[in-house]
Structures are given as structure tokens and as C-alpha cells.
N, CA and C atoms as an extended XYZ file, in Angstrom:
183
Properties=species:S:1:pos:R:3:atomname:S:1:resname:S:1:resid:I:1 pbc="F F F"
N        76.292      103.937      161.481 N   UNK     1
C        76.241      103.322      160.161 CA  UNK     1
C        74.797      102.880      159.900 C   UNK     1
N        74.289      103.206      158.724 N   UNK     2
C        72.916      102.808      158.393 CA  UNK     2
C        72.774      101.288      158.344 C   UNK     2
N        71.570      100.816      158.624 N   UNK     3
C        71.295       99.377      158.557 CA  UNK     3
C        71.168       98.951      157.091 C   UNK     3
N        71.223       97.634      156.863 N   UNK     4
C        71.049       97.122      155.502 CA  UNK     4
C        69.697       97.529      154.937 C   UNK     4
N        68.674       97.533      155.789 N   UNK     5
C        67.342       97.933      155.336 CA  UNK     5
C        67.336       99.403      154.899 C   UNK     5
N        68.002      100.254      155.678 N   UNK     6
C        68.105      101.680      155.316 CA  UNK     6
C        68.834      101.849      153.983 C   UNK     6
N        69.920      101.111      153.809 N   UNK     7
C        70.682      101.199      152.568 CA  UNK     7
C        69.861      100.694      151.383 C   UNK     7
N        69.117       99.612      151.584 N   UNK     8
C        68.262       99.090      150.509 CA  UNK     8
C        67.207      100.117      150.105 C   UNK     8
N        66.658      100.814      151.075 N   UNK     9
C        65.681      101.866      150.768 CA  UNK     9
C        66.346      103.004      149.996 C   UNK     9
N        67.561      103.371      150.404 N   UNK    10
C        68.289      104.429      149.724 CA  UNK    10
C        68.603      104.022      148.276 C   UNK    10
N        69.041      102.792      148.097 N   UNK    11
C        69.364      102.291      146.759 CA  UNK    11
C        68.119      102.299      145.880 C   UNK    11
N        67.011      101.799      146.414 N   UNK    12
C        65.768      101.771      145.652 CA  UNK    12
C        65.280      103.160      145.296 C   UNK    12
N        65.363      104.076      146.246 N   UNK    13
C        64.922      105.456      145.999 CA  UNK    13
C        65.800      106.146      144.962 C   UNK    13
N        67.112      105.938      145.053 N   UNK    14
C        68.025      106.563      144.097 CA  UNK    14
C        67.790      106.008      142.692 C   UNK    14
N        67.614      104.706      142.589 N   UNK    15
C        67.360      104.102      141.278 CA  UNK    15
C        66.063      104.640      140.685 C   UNK    15
N        65.057      104.774      141.515 N   UNK    16
C        63.773      105.299      141.035 CA  UNK    16
C        63.914      106.766      140.611 C   UNK    16
N        64.591      107.562      141.427 N   UNK    17
C        64.748      108.984      141.121 CA  UNK    17
C        65.542      109.199      139.830 C   UNK    17
N        66.508      108.316      139.579 N   UNK    18
C        67.337      108.440      138.381 CA  UNK    18
C        66.770      107.633      137.210 C   UNK    18
N        65.643      106.987      137.435 N   UNK    19
C        64.986      106.166      136.416 CA  UNK    19
C        65.938      105.099      135.871 C   UNK    19
N        66.650      104.435      136.808 N   UNK    20
C        67.583      103.375      136.443 CA  UNK    20
C        66.962      102.018      136.742 C   UNK    20
N        67.052      101.092      135.800 N   UNK    21
C        66.588       99.739      136.110 CA  UNK    21
C        67.520       99.117      137.151 C   UNK    21
N        66.971       98.387      138.095 N   UNK    22
C        67.773       97.804      139.163 CA  UNK    22
C        67.511       96.302      139.215 C   UNK    22
N        68.505       95.542      138.793 N   UNK    23
C        68.418       94.085      138.859 CA  UNK    23
C        68.598       93.685      140.325 C   UNK    23
N        67.643       92.983      140.910 N   UNK    24
C        67.759       92.592      142.320 CA  UNK    24
C        69.035       91.812      142.640 C   UNK    24
N        69.593       91.130      141.662 N   UNK    25
C        70.819       90.364      141.893 CA  UNK    25
C        72.011       91.272      142.214 C   UNK    25
N        71.943       92.540      141.830 N   UNK    26
C        73.034       93.486      142.060 CA  UNK    26
C        72.893       94.253      143.368 C   UNK    26
N        71.764       94.141      144.028 N   UNK    27
C        71.511       94.954      145.221 CA  UNK    27
C        72.560       94.720      146.315 C   UNK    27
N        72.963       93.483      146.526 N   UNK    28
C        73.973       93.194      147.552 CA  UNK    28
C        75.313       93.842      147.256 C   UNK    28
N        75.725       93.804      146.007 N   UNK    29
C        76.995       94.429      145.616 CA  UNK    29
C        76.921       95.947      145.734 C   UNK    29
N        75.799       96.508      145.349 N   UNK    30
C        75.615       97.959      145.472 CA  UNK    30
C        75.646       98.359      146.945 C   UNK    30
N        74.988       97.575      147.800 N   UNK    31
C        74.966       97.859      149.237 CA  UNK    31
C        76.382       97.803      149.818 C   UNK    31
N        77.168       96.800      149.419 N   UNK    32
C        78.545       96.679      149.907 CA  UNK    32
C        79.376       97.883      149.484 C   UNK    32
N        79.253       98.282      148.229 N   UNK    33
C        79.981       99.448      147.725 CA  UNK    33
C        79.583      100.702      148.493 C   UNK    33
N        78.296      100.855      148.752 N   UNK    34
C        77.815      102.025      149.489 CA  UNK    34
C        78.339      102.030      150.923 C   UNK    34
N        78.394      100.859      151.566 N   UNK    35
C        78.945      100.768      152.931 CA  UNK    35
C        80.401      101.222      152.954 C   UNK    35
N        81.180      100.782      151.964 N   UNK    36
C        82.597      101.160      151.895 CA  UNK    36
C        82.729      102.659      151.659 C   UNK    36
N        81.936      103.192      150.751 N   UNK    37
C        81.974      104.626      150.453 CA  UNK    37
C        81.621      105.445      151.697 C   UNK    37
N        80.592      105.024      152.422 N   UNK    38
C        80.192      105.745      153.633 CA  UNK    38
C        81.258      105.643      154.727 C   UNK    38
N        81.944      104.499      154.823 N   UNK    39
C        83.024      104.350      155.809 CA  UNK    39
C        84.180      105.286      155.468 C   UNK    39
N        84.501      105.418      154.184 N   UNK    40
C        85.564      106.349      153.778 CA  UNK    40
C        85.162      107.793      154.088 C   UNK    40
N        83.914      108.127      153.811 N   UNK    41
C        83.433      109.482      154.101 CA  UNK    41
C        83.517      109.778      155.597 C   UNK    41
N        83.178      108.796      156.433 N   UNK    42
C        83.249      108.987      157.881 CA  UNK    42
C        84.696      109.197      158.337 C   UNK    42
N        85.627      108.461      157.742 N   UNK    43
C        87.039      108.621      158.108 CA  UNK    43
C        87.528      110.030      157.771 C   UNK    43
N        87.121      110.544      156.636 N   UNK    44
C        87.510      111.909      156.254 CA  UNK    44
C        86.844      112.924      157.180 C   UNK    44
N        85.565      112.710      157.447 N   UNK    45
C        84.815      113.639      158.301 CA  UNK    45
C        85.381      113.671      159.718 C   UNK    45
N        85.825      112.529      160.218 N   UNK    46
C        86.311      112.440      161.598 CA  UNK    46
C        87.769      112.859      161.763 C   UNK    46
N        88.472      113.132      160.670 N   UNK    47
C        89.877      113.511      160.756 CA  UNK    47
C        89.988      114.917      161.337 C   UNK    47
N        90.686      115.050      162.459 N   UNK    48
C        90.760      116.370      163.088 CA  UNK    48
C        91.689      117.323      162.324 C   UNK    48
N        91.222      118.523      162.149 N   UNK    49
C        92.031      119.572      161.533 CA  UNK    49
C        92.083      120.767      162.484 C   UNK    49
N        93.236      121.413      162.568 N   UNK    50
C        93.303      122.608      163.409 CA  UNK    50
C        92.495      123.743      162.777 C   UNK    50
N        92.070      124.686      163.601 N   UNK    51
C        91.276      125.811      163.114 CA  UNK    51
C        92.017      126.644      162.064 C   UNK    51
N        93.336      126.675      162.140 N   UNK    52
C        94.095      127.490      161.203 CA  UNK    52
C        94.422      126.761      159.895 C   UNK    52
N        93.912      125.564      159.703 N   UNK    53
C        94.162      124.802      158.466 CA  UNK    53
C        93.551      125.532      157.262 C   UNK    53
N        94.316      125.606      156.190 N   UNK    54
C        93.872      126.274      154.966 CA  UNK    54
C        93.875      125.258      153.831 C   UNK    54
N        92.970      125.409      152.871 N   UNK    55
C        93.004      124.515      151.720 CA  UNK    55
C        94.250      124.779      150.871 C   UNK    55
N        94.733      123.744      150.205 N   UNK    56
C        95.887      123.913      149.335 CA  UNK    56
C        95.509      124.816      148.162 C   UNK    56
N        96.399      125.741      147.759 N   UNK    57
C        96.063      126.645      146.663 CA  UNK    57
C        95.992      125.905      145.321 C   UNK    57
N        96.790      124.833      145.164 N   UNK    58
C        96.789      124.056      143.930 CA  UNK    58
C        96.849      122.583      144.288 C   UNK    58
N        95.988      121.799      143.629 N   UNK    59
C        96.010      120.357      143.839 CA  UNK    59
C        96.491      119.693      142.562 C   UNK    59
N        97.502      118.869      142.690 N   UNK    60
C        97.998      118.119      141.527 CA  UNK    60
C        98.037      116.645      141.888 C   UNK    60
N        97.485      115.832      141.017 N   UNK    61
C        97.476      114.378      141.249 CA  UNK    61
C        98.634      113.733      140.535 C   UNK    61
């Protein structure tokens, strides 16, 4: 898991690249959201699938 400093750098770089104003008061909330998103991504990435697993032909929500 990235450190808070790494996440702050990522947030700052993304805001700059997208030309978005970034209120420093929101940085903590953005960092928390990013930590949760990365934890969810890791859970999906770490889920074992057998080699013969195929994607569903149709997805319906």
C-alpha cells in the first residue's frame, strides 16, 4: 500500500495534469477515498481464478 506521502504526490500530480483546482482542506478526504479504492482493486486483483475461467457473455446489473 502506498504511503500517505506517495498518495499526496499522486493527488497533486493528477490535479495538475487535469488542471483541477485543489483545495488543501480536501486532500485528506481525497487520500482516504483513494486508499479505499486501491484496497478494493487489490481485493479484486488477488482473487484467484482458475485458468479455464471465461468472462460472462452478458452482464446485467
